[in-house]
MIDOSE-1310 file (N, C-alpha, C; in nm, 2 decimals, decimal comma, always signed):
residues 161
msvl	+1,45/+0,68/+1,58/+1,34/+0,61/+1,50/+1,39/+0,57/+1,35; +1,33/+0,54/+1,30/+1,36/+0,52/+1,15/+1,26/+0,58/+1,06; +1,27/+0,58/+0,90/+1,22/+0,69/+0,87/+1,09/+0,61/+0,85; +0,95/+0,71/+0,87/+0,82/+0,71/+0,87/+0,80/+0,68/+0,70
ppvf	+0,72/+0,54/+0,67/+0,64/+0,49/+0,54/+0,58/+0,66/+0,49; +0,60/+0,64/+0,33/+0,53/+0,74/+0,28/+0,39/+0,79/+0,27; +0,33/+0,68/+0,38/+0,19/+0,71/+0,39/+0,12/+0,80/+0,46; +0,26/+0,85/+0,56/+0,23/+0,99/+0,65/+0,23/+1,13/+0,56
nelf	+0,30/+1,12/+0,46/+0,31/+1,25/+0,41/+0,18/+1,27/+0,34; +0,08/+1,25/+0,30/-0,07/+1,24/+0,28/-0,13/+1,36/+0,40; -0,12/+1,27/+0,50/-0,13/+1,33/+0,67/-0,07/+1,48/+0,69; +0,08/+1,49/+0,69/+0,16/+1,56/+0,69/+0,10/+1,70/+0,61
ekhg	+0,09/+1,67/+0,47/+0,05/+1,77/+0,38/-0,10/+1,82/+0,37; -0,19/+1,76/+0,47/-0,33/+1,78/+0,47/-0,36/+1,86/+0,63; -0,29/+1,79/+0,71/-0,30/+1,85/+0,85/-0,18/+1,91/+0,92; -0,05/+1,92/+0,84/+0,04/+1,99/+0,89/+0,15/+1,89/+0,97
qcei	+0,28/+1,91/+1,05/+0,34/+1,78/+1,09/+0,29/+1,79/+1,27; +0,34/+1,70/+1,31/+0,24/+1,64/+1,45/+0,37/+1,60/+1,52; +0,39/+1,58/+1,68/+0,46/+1,52/+1,71/+0,51/+1,36/+1,70; +0,61/+1,29/+1,68/+0,66/+1,16/+1,58/+0,68/+1,10/+1,76
idkl	+0,65/+1,01/+1,81/+0,64/+0,91/+1,97/+0,72/+0,78/+1,89; +0,84/+0,78/+1,97/+0,91/+0,66/+1,97/+0,89/+0,58/+2,05; +0,80/+0,49/+2,06/+0,71/+0,35/+2,19/+0,82/+0,27/+2,20; +0,93/+0,26/+2,11/+1,02/+0,12/+2,14/+1,09/+0,09/+2,23
ektl	+1,07/+0,11/+2,33/+1,11/+0,08/+2,47/+1,13/-0,07/+2,51; +1,07/-0,14/+2,46/+1,05/-0,29/+2,49/+1,07/-0,37/+2,37; +1,13/-0,32/+2,31/+1,16/-0,42/+2,16/+1,29/-0,51/+2,17; +1,25/-0,62/+2,16/+1,36/-0,75/+2,20/+1,47/-0,73/+2,08
rnfd	+1,61/-0,77/+2,14/+1,69/-0,73/+2,10/+1,77/-0,80/+1,97; +1,70/-0,91/+1,96/+1,68/-1,00/+1,84/+1,63/-0,94/+1,75; +1,54/-0,88/+1,76/+1,42/-0,86/+1,65/+1,47/-0,81/+1,54; +1,41/-0,85/+1,43/+1,45/-0,80/+1,32/+1,34/-0,70/+1,23
pnqt	+1,35/-0,55/+1,26/+1,30/-0,44/+1,22/+1,20/-0,45/+1,08; +1,26/-0,56/+1,00/+1,21/-0,59/+0,84/+1,12/-0,69/+0,81; +1,11/-0,77/+0,94/+1,00/-0,86/+0,96/+0,88/-0,84/+0,92; +0,77/-0,72/+0,98/+0,69/-0,71/+0,95/+0,66/-0,53/+1,00
igmg	+0,58/-0,49/+0,94/+0,58/-0,37/+0,95/+0,41/-0,34/+0,95; +0,35/-0,33/+1,07/+0,20/-0,26/+1,04/+0,17/-0,11/+1,06; +0,04/-0,11/+1,03/-0,02/+0,05/+1,01/-0,16/+0,07/+1,08; -0,21/+0,18/+1,15/-0,35/+0,17/+1,18/-0,35/+0,32/+1,26
acii	-0,47/+0,30/+1,29/-0,51/+0,46/+1,34/-0,57/+0,46/+1,44; -0,58/+0,55/+1,53/-0,66/+0,62/+1,65/-0,75/+0,67/+1,64; -0,86/+0,65/+1,68/-0,96/+0,81/+1,66/-0,96/+0,89/+1,78; -0,94/+1,00/+1,81/-0,99/+1,05/+1,89/-1,10/+1,14/+1,84
lrdk	-1,19/+1,08/+1,90/-1,32/+1,09/+1,85/-1,42/+1,19/+1,94; -1,46/+1,33/+1,95/-1,60/+1,38/+2,02/-1,71/+1,40/+1,92; -1,80/+1,35/+2,07/-1,96/+1,38/+1,99/-1,99/+1,54/+1,99; -2,10/+1,55/+1,96/-2,13/+1,72/+1,92/-2,18/+1,78/+2,04
ygrl	-2,11/+1,73/+2,14/-2,10/+1,81/+2,29/-1,97/+1,81/+2,31; -1,88/+1,78/+2,29/-1,71/+1,80/+2,34/-1,71/+1,66/+2,35; -1,76/+1,56/+2,42/-1,74/+1,46/+2,50/-1,63/+1,37/+2,42; -1,53/+1,30/+2,47/-1,43/+1,17/+2,39/-1,55/+1,06/+2,39
vlvq	-1,54/+1,01/+2,29/-1,63/+0,88/+2,28/-1,53/+0,75/+2,28; -1,55/+0,70/+2,35/-1,43/+0,59/+2,38/-1,48/+0,47/+2,37; -1,46/+0,35/+2,37/-1,46/+0,19/+2,38/-1,39/+0,09/+2,48; -1,46/-0,02/+2,50/-1,36/-0,11/+2,59/-1,37/-0,24/+2,45
qsig	-1,28/-0,29/+2,46/-1,26/-0,40/+2,38/-1,30/-0,52/+2,48; -1,40/-0,65/+2,40/-1,41/-0,74/+2,47/-1,32/-0,81/+2,54; -1,21/-0,84/+2,49/-1,09/-0,91/+2,50/-1,01/-0,85/+2,65; -1,04/-0,69/+2,71/-0,97/-0,61/+2,81/-1,10/-0,54/+2,82
pehw	-1,20/-0,56/+2,87/-1,32/-0,50/+2,89/-1,29/-0,39/+3,04; -1,17/-0,42/+3,13/-1,18/-0,34/+3,20/-1,09/-0,22/+3,19; -1,07/-0,14/+3,03/-0,99/-0,07/+3,05/-1,09/+0,04/+2,88; -1,13/+0,16/+2,93/-1,12/+0,24/+2,76/-0,99/+0,29/+2,68
ffvc	-1,03/+0,31/+2,55/-0,95/+0,32/+2,50/-1,04/+0,38/+2,35; -0,95/+0,43/+2,26/-1,00/+0,56/+2,14/-1,07/+0,40/+2,08; -1,16/+0,43/+1,98/-1,16/+0,36/+1,83/-1,06/+0,32/+1,77; -0,99/+0,22/+1,73/-0,88/+0,17/+1,66/-0,85/+0,08/+1,54
gkne	-0,79/+0,06/+1,46/-0,80/-0,03/+1,40/-0,67/-0,06/+1,30; -0,64/-0,16/+1,25/-0,60/-0,16/+1,18/-0,55/-0,12/+1,00; -0,47/-0,08/+0,93/-0,51/+0,01/+0,82/-0,51/-0,16/+0,68; -0,60/-0,17/+0,60/-0,62/-0,25/+0,52/-0,51/-0,20/+0,41
dges	-0,50/-0,29/+0,36/-0,38/-0,26/+0,26/-0,50/-0,17/+0,07; -0,43/-0,08/+0,09/-0,46/+0,01/-0,04/-0,53/+0,14/+0,05; -0,54/+0,14/+0,19/-0,63/+0,21/+0,23/-0,54/+0,34/+0,27; -0,61/+0,47/+0,28/-0,54/+0,64/+0,35/-0,54/+0,53/+0,51
leet	-0,45/+0,64/+0,59/-0,50/+0,61/+0,74/-0,67/+0,68/+0,79; -0,69/+0,77/+0,67/-0,79/+0,92/+0,70/-0,93/+0,80/+0,65; -0,89/+0,69/+0,51/-1,02/+0,61/+0,53/-1,00/+0,47/+0,64; -0,94/+0,49/+0,68/-0,92/+0,38/+0,78/-0,96/+0,38/+0,93
tire	-0,97/+0,53/+0,97/-1,05/+0,61/+1,05/-1,15/+0,60/+1,02; -1,21/+0,63/+0,91/-1,37/+0,60/+0,90/-1,41/+0,49/+0,88; -1,38/+0,38/+0,83/-1,40/+0,25/+0,81/-1,43/+0,23/+0,96; -1,29/+0,23/+1,07/-1,33/+0,16/+1,23/-1,43/+0,22/+1,26
asee	-1,44/+0,34/+1,26/-1,58/+0,44/+1,34/-1,70/+0,34/+1,27; -1,71/+0,34/+1,14/-1,85/+0,28/+1,08/-1,84/+0,11/+1,18; -1,75/+0,01/+1,13/-1,75/-0,10/+1,18/-1,76/-0,10/+1,33; -1,67/+0,00/+1,39/-1,70/-0,07/+1,55/-1,81/+0,05/+1,65
igcr	-1,83/+0,15/+1,56/-1,92/+0,20/+1,63/-2,12/+0,27/+1,58; -2,08/+0,24/+1,44/-2,22/+0,25/+1,36/-2,19/+0,42/+1,32; -2,11/+0,51/+1,30/-2,09/+0,64/+1,29/-2,04/+0,68/+1,17; -2,08/+0,77/+1,08/-1,96/+0,84/+0,99/-1,88/+0,92/+1,06
vrvt	-1,77/+0,97/+1,03/-1,71/+1,08/+1,10/-1,64/+1,12/+0,98; -1,55/+1,23/+1,02/-1,48/+1,32/+0,88/-1,31/+1,39/+1,04; -1,23/+1,34/+0,94/-1,12/+1,33/+1,02/-1,09/+1,49/+1,02; -1,06/+1,58/+1,12/-1,06/+1,67/+1,14/-0,85/+1,76/+1,20
glhh	-0,83/+1,67/+1,22/-0,68/+1,70/+1,23/-0,54/+1,55/+1,25; -0,47/+1,57/+1,32/-0,36/+1,48/+1,34/-0,31/+1,52/+1,45; -0,35/+1,47/+1,58/-0,22/+1,45/+1,71/-0,08/+1,40/+1,70; -0,07/+1,29/+1,70/+0,04/+1,25/+1,67/+0,08/+1,12/+1,58
ighh	+0,20/+1,08/+1,56/+0,22/+0,98/+1,50/+0,31/+0,87/+1,60; +0,29/+0,75/+1,60/+0,34/+0,66/+1,71/+0,46/+0,55/+1,65; +0,51/+0,47/+1,68/+0,63/+0,39/+1,64/+0,67/+0,31/+1,74; +0,60/+0,20/+1,75/+0,61/+0,10/+1,86/+0,61/-0,06/+1,79
ycvv	+0,66/-0,14/+1,91/+0,70/-0,28/+1,88/+0,58/-0,36/+1,95; +0,50/-0,45/+1,89/+0,41/-0,55/+1,87/+0,42/-0,65/+1,90; +0,35/-0,75/+1,99/+0,41/-0,91/+2,04/+0,25/-0,95/+2,01; +0,19/-0,98/+1,92/+0,08/-1,05/+1,88/+0,10/-1,24/+1,95
kvvk	+0,00/-1,27/+2,02/+0,00/-1,41/+2,05/+0,15/-1,46/+2,07; +0,21/-1,40/+2,12/+0,38/-1,43/+2,19/+0,43/-1,51/+2,05; +0,38/-1,49/+1,92/+0,48/-1,56/+1,83/+0,49/-1,48/+1,71; +0,41/-1,36/+1,71/+0,42/-1,28/+1,60/+0,45/-1,12/+1,63
hsly	+0,60/-1,11/+1,60/+0,62/-0,98/+1,63/+0,65/-0,89/+1,53; +0,59/-0,75/+1,57/+0,55/-0,65/+1,41/+0,60/-0,52/+1,53; +0,68/-0,45/+1,40/+0,67/-0,31/+1,48/+0,55/-0,23/+1,42; +0,53/-0,12/+1,46/+0,36/-0,10/+1,40/+0,37/+0,08/+1,40
ygaa	+0,36/+0,13/+1,33/+0,29/+0,29/+1,33/+0,17/+0,29/+1,30; +0,14/+0,39/+1,43/-0,01/+0,44/+1,44/-0,03/+0,55/+1,43; -0,09/+0,65/+1,39/-0,13/+0,77/+1,35/-0,28/+0,80/+1,41; -0,27/+0,88/+1,52/-0,38/+0,87/+1,64/-0,43/+1,04/+1,56
lfae	-0,57/+1,03/+1,54/-0,66/+1,17/+1,46/-0,75/+1,20/+1,52; -0,77/+1,32/+1,51/-0,89/+1,35/+1,57/-0,97/+1,38/+1,46; -1,12/+1,31/+1,50/-1,27/+1,35/+1,41/-1,37/+1,40/+1,51; -1,45/+1,41/+1,43/-1,56/+1,48/+1,50/-1,70/+1,38/+1,37
ivsg	-1,80/+1,31/+1,48/-1,91/+1,26/+1,43/-2,03/+1,34/+1,28; -2,03/+1,30/+1,19/-2,09/+1,37/+1,09/-2,21/+1,32/+1,09; -2,21/+1,18/+1,13/-2,40/+1,12/+1,13/-2,40/+0,99/+1,24; -2,47/+0,96/+1,34/-2,50/+0,84/+1,39/-2,48/+0,82/+1,54
vpkv	-2,55/+0,76/+1,57/-2,54/+0,78/+1,76/-2,42/+0,67/+1,79; -2,31/+0,70/+1,86/-2,21/+0,53/+1,90/-2,27/+0,47/+1,98; -2,28/+0,35/+1,92/-2,32/+0,21/+2,03/-2,26/+0,07/+1,94; -2,23/+0,01/+2,01/-2,15/-0,14/+1,99/-2,25/-0,19/+1,87
ylee	-2,11/-0,19/+1,75/-2,14/-0,30/+1,63/-2,08/-0,39/+1,63; -1,95/-0,42/+1,69/-1,91/-0,53/+1,62/-1,90/-0,62/+1,77; -1,87/-0,72/+1,75/-1,86/-0,85/+1,85/-1,71/-0,81/+1,97; -1,58/-0,74/+1,86/-1,49/-0,68/+1,96/-1,49/-0,59/+2,05
issv	-1,56/-0,51/+2,07/-1,63/-0,40/+2,13/-1,75/-0,45/+2,24; -1,74/-0,40/+2,35/-1,82/-0,47/+2,47/-1,89/-0,36/+2,55; -1,85/-0,23/+2,53/-1,91/-0,09/+2,53/-1,85/-0,01/+2,46; -1,94/+0,14/+2,42/-1,91/+0,24/+2,41/-1,97/+0,34/+2,51
atfr	-1,94/+0,45/+2,53/-1,92/+0,57/+2,65/-1,85/+0,67/+2,59; -1,90/+0,82/+2,65/-1,83/+0,91/+2,64/-1,80/+0,99/+2,77; -1,69/+1,10/+2,77/-1,62/+1,10/+2,85/-1,59/+1,27/+2,86; -1,60/+1,34/+2,94/-1,57/+1,50/+2,92/-1,39/+1,49/+2,94
qlpe	-1,33/+1,39/+2,98/-1,14/+1,39/+3,01/-1,14/+1,20/+3,02; -1,01/+1,17/+3,02/-0,98/+1,05/+2,96/-1,04/+0,99/+3,15; -1,05/+0,88/+3,12/-1,11/+0,81/+3,25/-1,00/+0,75/+3,33; -1,02/+0,74/+3,45/-0,91/+0,67/+3,56/-0,85/+0,52/+3,50
nflp	-0,91/+0,48/+3,44/-0,93/+0,35/+3,41/-0,90/+0,36/+3,24; -0,82/+0,42/+3,14/-0,79/+0,48/+3,00/-0,66/+0,33/+2,98; -0,60/+0,28/+2,86/-0,55/+0,23/+2,91/-0,40/+0,25/+2,91; -0,38/+0,12/+3,00/-0,23/+0,18/+3,09/-0,17/+0,19/+2,99
ghkk	-0,04/+0,30/+3,02/+0,04/+0,31/+2,94/+0,06/+0,44/+2,83; -0,06/+0,41/+2,80/-0,13/+0,52/+2,68/-0,16/+0,66/+2,75; -0,18/+0,67/+2,84/-0,22/+0,81/+2,90/-0,12/+0,95/+2,87; -0,04/+0,88/+2,88/+0,08/+0,99/+2,88/+0,13/+1,06/+2,74
yyqn	+0,03/+0,96/+2,66/+0,05/+1,00/+2,50/-0,05/+1,11/+2,48; -0,15/+1,13/+2,60/-0,30/+1,20/+2,53/-0,32/+1,31/+2,65; -0,18/+1,36/+2,72/-0,26/+1,44/+2,79/-0,33/+1,57/+2,80; -0,26/+1,63/+2,64/-0,33/+1,74/+2,61/-0,41/+1,77/+2,54
i	-0,53/+1,63/+2,55/-0,66/+1,65/+2,46/-0,76/+1,66/+2,59
């Protein structure tokens, strides 16, 4: 794995070190890793009863996954987490920890290729009740454990939650 961008140092200082997972098993041979580098956050969010809060995307409603999104310019990954929870499910959240950092390859609309760093952060709801707040989300639900139809290929990274 390449050297992590400095934005992760703030997370390590606040929450300690975590597992770093290299998910680059499907990278194209001729891909230039300097082409595009993106960052984002996935929120391992629990409600006041300890249940996981998961969403289904409108473009792929058959699978459940965490609230997540891309980092905006000048935003810390904790700020990304807080903003995405507010935008997608209408809840204010507080980041409580760091699960892992993943480094993987993305293909968007078959033409845009990029390397992507994602932080999986633990969070709890400070206020609000999770519900659909954005067109890209079709459903919000709570689960005691990861459902069988959790996003394929990702469940293996979250076995310990």
